[in-house]
N, C-alpha and C positions, 0 to 999 in steps of 0.2 A: 567542445570536442570537435576535432577535425573530422570532416566528412569525406568519404571516398566514393566516387561514382562507380557503380557496378551495374552490369546488365544481367537480368535473369528472366527466365521464362516462368510465368505463373499461370496455372490453369484458369480458364475463363470463369468458372464458378467461384474460385477464390478471389479473383479480381472483382467480381460482382459484389461479393460479401464485403471486401475492403472498401469499395466505393459506397456501399450502403452505410457502413460504419462512419466513413468520412463525412458523408452528407448529414447524418444524424448528429455528429459532433461539431459540425461546422468547420471542419478542418480539411486540408487538402490530402490527396491520396498518398503523397510521399511522406508527410508527417505521420499519418495513421500507420502506414506500413512500417516506418522506423520504430514507432512505439510498440506495435505488435511484435516485431522481431526482438526488440529489447526485452519485452516481457517474456517471450518464449525462451530466450536464453536464461533469464533469471529463474524461471520456473524449472528449467532443466538443471540448472546448477544447484537449486535448493528444492528438492522434492518436498511436497507438502505445502508449498507456497502458491498462492494464486493472487490475482489482482481484481479489484472491484472499484467501481466508481463511488466516490464519496463527495461530500460538499466541497472539498478542496481538491478534487481531481482523483485520479486512479491511485490506489495505494495497495501495498502488499498486505495480504491477509493470510491467516492460517486457513488452509482449505477445509471446507466443511464447517466452518465457524464464522461468526461475525467479528471475530477478534482480529484487529490489525496488529501487524508486527510491532509497530512502535509502542503499543500498549504493553505487550509482554516485555519488551526491552526496558521501558520506563519502570516497570515493576522490578525487573531484574537489577537495574541500577539502584533502585531505592532500597533493596535488601543487600546492597553492597556486593553484588555478583555472587550471592550464595545460592547455588542451584537447588539445594534442598528446600530453602525458604520459598524460592520461586515455584517449585513443584507443589508446595503446600498452598500457595496463593492461587494456583491454577490447578487444583487437585483433579478436576474433571478432564484435563487435557492429558494426552499420552506423552511419554518421553519423546517420541518421534516428533510430535507437534511442537513441543517446547524446543527441541534441538533444531528443528527447521527454522524457527524464529531466530535462535542464536546464530545459526549458520548464515542466515540472510544478513543479520546485523554485522557479522564479521566481514562479509563481502561488500556490503553497501552501507557502511557506518555513517557516512556523511548525510545520506538521505534520511536515515532514521533519526539521527541526532537533530537534524533540522526540523523534522516533524515533532519531535519531543519539545524542542525549543519553542516552536510556534504554539503548541498546545499549552505550554506553561505560561504563556502571556495572557491567557484568558482569565478574566476576573468576573465576579457576579455582575458588576456594572457593565462590563463589555458585552456580556451575554444579553442582558436586558436591552442595551442600546441596539445591538444588532438584531435581536429577536424579541421585540417588545411584548409579544403574546406570551412569553415565558415569565413575565413579571408577575409577582404575587398579586398586584393590583388588577391584573387583566382577568382574573377569575370572576 
């Protein structure tokens, strides 16, 4: 993506928070600021979506749940995009929560498709190789 340099004034307390986040993440101020702005825009475009750190980085989640957007979309695709079946699969979620996930997917399809693709590559053998403590023999 092409980057454009802009100048802006940021309150000192906000700069301090960004610097703290950057230090904790081992990233530079500019990278963290770009990431935070991108997330803020996505959250604004898709109310009900938030971001959280996971083992493979920050990912979109349904706010107030531990459910990642890719999980809902993978289920939606597995029921051939049948909203009633999706609703039945996630009966504890509200229509708004499900629609937030679907809206996010419509806007950021490539991101979610890539997460689904990566998750589909996991096999039992790959899990045990990466996380040997999960092996049945480890008990």
